[in-house]
N, C-alpha and C positions, 0 to 999 in steps of 0.2 A: 504494500499499500504506499501511497505517496505521503511523505511527511507533511504535517500540517503546522501552520504557524501558531504557537501557543503563547509567545511573549514578544513584546516590543518594548525596548527601553531606549532612551535617548540620553545623550550626554555631551557636554562641551569641554574642551581642554584648551590650554594655551602654552605657548612658549614666549615669555615675556621679553627675553633679551638675546636669545640664541638664533632666532630665525630658523628653528628646526621643526620642520613639518611633521616628522615622524614622532618627535617628542610630544608635540601638541596633539596628534592622533591618539598616542597611547594614553594620555591624560584624559582624552574624551572618552575612550571606552572604560577606562578605570572609573570615571564619574558615572557612567551609565551602570556599570556592574554595582557600584556602591549605593545605587538606588533600588537594588533588587535582591531578593533572596529566593532562590529556587528550591525551597524545602520539599517539593513534591518528589524529588529524586530520593531523598532519604525516607520520606514518609511512605512512598509506594514501592521502594526497593528497586528503583530503575537506575541503571548504570548512567551516570552523568556523561560518560563519553559518547553515549548513543545520540546525544543531541547534535543537530546541525546548526551552526552559528554563522549567520550571514551578517557581515559587518560593512556598512557603507560609511565612508569617511568623507566629509565635505571640506576641502581646503582650496585655497587659491591656486596652488601649484601641485596637483595630484600626483604628478610624476616624481615628486620629491618625497613621497611617503614609501616607506619600506614596509610592504604588506607582511613579511615574515615577522618583523618586529612587533607589529600591532597584533598579529595572531598569537604571538608568545605571551601577550598579556592575559590570555584566557587560560584558566587552569584545566578546563575540560572541553570535550567536544571536538567536532570536526569543523575547523574554522576557515571561512573563506572571506577574504578582505577585498573590497573594491573601493578605490579612491576616486572621487569625482570632484568636478568644479563646484566650490561652495566655500563656506567659511568666510574669514575676513583676514586680510593683511593691513595692519595699522602701521604706517610709516613712522620712523622717528624723525626728530627735527634735523639731526645731522646726516641723514641719508644712509645710515648703517643698515643693520638687519632690522626688518620689521617685527613687530609683535605679531605672532601667528595665533589665530583663533580657529580651532577645528571643531566640527560637529560630528557626532557619531549616532548612527541608527543601528541598533543591535537587535536582530531578529533571531529568535530561537525556534526551531522546527523540531518536531518529534513525530515518530510513527505512532499513530493512535493504537496500533496493535500492542504496544508496550503497556497499555492500560487495561489489557484484558477485555477489551470491548466485546 
C-alpha cells in the first residue's frame, strides 16, 4: 500500500553571520522537530525507521544546501531532502555575507498497514 501523510511540521532557521545555507536549513528542520513528538511509534510498537520523511527547504540559493547534512539531522526514517527557491537573504551594510533565513516543511509518511488496519 502507498504511504500516507500522517504529519506535517514547519520550521525556520537562520545563519546570522556566516552566510551558510546548509546551517540555516539544518536549524530550520531542528526547529520543526522541536515542535513535534511522534509518540505513536513507541505507543503502537512501530519502528520509527519505517517512516518516510520528505523535507522541503526554502532558501534563496537552493544549490548551496547540502541535502546529506540536512538529512543527517533526523534520527530516524528514510529522509529525502529537496531545496527550493524560498526563504530570505538579508544583506549586511558592509556587503559581506548576508543573514540567511531558511524555511522547512517536514512531511512524515507511513504505510497504513503498520497500524493493523
